[in-house]
Each structure stands twice: as structure tokens, then as C-alpha cells.
C-alpha positions in Angstrom: -149.5 52.6 -86.0 -152.5 53.2 -83.8 -153.1 50.9 -80.9 -156.3 48.8 -81.2 -159.2 50.5 -79.4 -160.5 48.8 -76.3 -163.5 46.5 -76.8 -167.0 47.9 -76.0 -170.1 46.1 -74.9 -173.1 47.5 -76.6 -176.1 48.7 -74.5 -179.4 46.9 -74.7 -182.2 49.5 -75.0 -184.9 47.1 -73.8 -182.9 46.5 -70.6 -182.7 50.3 -70.1 -186.5 50.6 -70.3 -186.9 47.6 -67.9 -184.4 49.1 -65.4 -186.2 52.5 -65.5 -189.6 50.7 -64.9 -188.1 48.8 -62.0 -186.8 52.0 -60.5 -190.2 53.6 -60.8 -191.8 50.5 -59.1 -189.3 50.5 -56.3 -189.9 54.3 -55.7 -193.7 53.7 -55.6 -193.3 50.8 -53.2 -191.0 52.8 -51.0 -193.5 55.7 -50.9 -196.3 53.4 -50.0 -194.2 51.8 -47.3 -193.3 55.3 -45.9 -197.0 56.3 -45.8 -197.9 53.0 -44.1 -195.0 53.3 -41.6 -196.1 56.7 -40.5 -199.7 55.5 -39.7 -198.3 52.4 -38.1 -196.0 54.4 -35.8 -199.0 56.6 -34.8 -201.1 53.5 -34.1 -198.3 51.8 -32.0 -197.8 55.1 -30.1 -201.5 55.3 -29.2 -201.5 51.6 -28.3 -198.5 52.2 -26.0 -200.5 54.5 -23.8 -203.0 51.8 -23.0 -201.0 48.6 -23.4 -197.2 49.0 -23.6 -196.8 45.2 -23.8 -199.0 44.9 -26.8 -197.4 47.9 -28.5 -193.9 46.4 -27.9 -195.0 43.1 -29.4 -196.6 44.8 -32.4 -193.5 46.9 -33.0 -191.2 43.9 -32.6 -193.3 42.0 -35.2 -193.1 44.8 -37.6 -189.3 45.2 -37.1 -188.9 41.4 -37.7 -190.8 41.6 -41.0 -188.7 44.5 -42.2 -185.5 42.7 -41.2 -186.6 39.6 -43.1 -187.3 41.7 -46.2 -184.0 43.5 -45.9 -182.2 40.2 -45.4 -183.8 38.7 -48.6 -182.8 41.8 -50.6 -179.2 41.7 -49.1 -178.8 38.0 -49.8 -180.1 38.4 -53.3 -177.6 41.2 -54.0 -174.8 39.1 -52.5 -175.7 36.2 -54.8 -175.8 38.5 -57.9 -172.5 40.1 -57.0 -170.9 36.8 -56.2 -171.9 35.4 -59.6 -170.8 38.5 -61.4 -167.5 38.5 -59.5 -166.8 34.8 -60.2 -167.6 35.2 -63.9 -165.4 38.4 -64.0 -162.5 36.5 -62.4 -162.8 33.4 -64.5 -163.0 35.3 -67.9 -160.6 38.1 -66.8 -163.1 40.5 -68.3 -165.5 43.0 -66.9 -168.3 43.0 -67.8 -168.0 39.3 -68.5 -169.2 37.8 -71.8 -173.0 37.5 -72.0 -173.7 40.4 -69.5 -176.4 42.9 -70.5 -175.6 46.5 -69.9 -177.8 49.7 -69.9 -175.2 51.8 -71.6 -172.2 51.2 -73.9 -169.5 50.0 -71.6 -165.7 49.6 -72.2 -164.6 46.0 -71.4 -161.9 45.9 -68.7 -159.6 42.9 -69.3 -156.6 41.2 -67.8 -155.3 41.5 -64.2 -157.4 44.6 -63.5 -160.5 42.7 -64.3 -159.5 39.7 -62.2 -158.8 42.1 -59.3 -162.2 43.6 -59.7 -163.8 40.1 -59.8 -162.0 39.3 -56.5 -163.2 42.6 -55.0 -166.8 41.7 -56.1 -166.4 38.3 -54.5 -165.3 39.9 -51.2 -168.2 42.4 -51.2 -170.6 39.5 -51.9 -169.2 37.6 -49.0 -169.6 40.5 -46.6 -173.2 41.2 -47.9 -174.0 37.5 -47.5 -172.8 37.5 -43.9 -174.7 40.7 -43.1 -177.9 39.2 -44.7 -177.6 36.1 -42.5 -176.7 38.0 -39.4 -179.4 40.7 -39.7 -182.4 38.4 -38.8 -180.5 36.9 -35.9 -179.6 40.3 -34.5 -183.2 41.6 -35.0 -184.6 38.5 -33.3 -182.4 39.2 -30.2 -183.4 42.9 -30.3 -187.1 42.0 -30.5 -186.8 39.9 -27.4 -185.3 42.9 -25.6 -187.9 45.2 -27.0 -190.7 43.0 -25.7 -189.1 43.0 -22.3 -188.6 46.8 -22.3 -192.1 48.0 -21.0 -191.7 46.1 -17.8 -188.2 47.4 -17.3 -189.4 50.9 -18.0 -192.2 50.6 -15.5 -189.7 49.3 -12.9 -187.3 52.2 -13.6 -190.1 54.7 -13.3 -191.1 53.2 -10.0 -187.5 53.4 -8.7 -187.1 57.0 -9.9 -190.3 58.8 -9.3 -188.7 62.1 -10.4 -188.1 60.7 -13.9 -189.7 62.9 -16.5 -192.5 61.6 -18.7 -192.9 62.8 -22.2 -196.1 63.1 -24.3 -196.7 63.8 -27.9 -196.3 67.6 -28.4 -193.9 68.1 -25.6 -190.9 70.1 -26.6 
């Protein structure tokens, strides 16, 4: 007698198209951010020659915005994984009932699924902690970054032999 084949969750073709479109959108946004970041860095570098304090403040503001965006994405991922992990643990099945998948997926059941659910909950907790800690750490770093130009000027005055570097120096 053959053992019963494991259950499979059928793929949703519409979800596959939506995920592909989302990936394309994320790549386009990433490319635009990369192009903008390169021009922003050049702008801040030029500003640093005339006004290091304003350049540091502008760079700190940009870093803060990026940290907030990253924190939002990290917290959202933590919430999703936490919900998935909890549902997996409760139902002792992965993927849990009602989950949409982009390809046919064998359903893992029993103790292995519960262990996976617990692992997802742990990962979600770590991501949540990182998502909360990131803006706090960046805020403290920004405060130091804004204070850096004065400290750099003081150290240069104390060490007149300190080298200075300009764009194009190798």
C-alpha cells in the first residue's frame, strides 16, 4: 500500500504576476534612489567645502530619512513574519491555511511546522527590535555627525601636519 502523498497548496497565477510587478517597481525605485543619492553626495561634498556645518546637517537629515524608511520596511516585515509564524504554529502547518503562494508548495505539517512557526516568531522579534532600535541609533549618530565639523577643525588646528584630501587625490 502506497503512503498518501503530502498535501500541496496550489499556486495563484495572479499573485505571481503581482509579485513580479512589485519586484519591477522596487528595482525602479531603487535605481532612482541610487541616481538621486549620487547627485546628493556630490552636492553635499561641494557644500562641505564652503560650509561644513550645513553639509553635516544636510547629510544627517538625509540619513535620518533613510533610517526611518528602513525602519518602516523592517517593522512591516517583522509584523508579516510574526503573523505568519503565529498562524503556522497554531495550525501546525506551513504554509498555514488561507495563505497564497506563487508556486505549488508542499504543506509541512506537525512538529516540524510548529518549530518553523516558532523560528519565524523569533526572527520577527529580532527584526522588530532592530526596526525600533535603528531610528534611535541613527538619531544619536546624526547628533555626532552634526558635531563632527567643529571637531575636525579643532583636530586640524592641533595637528597642522595632518593631510587634507581633495576630490581626485589618489
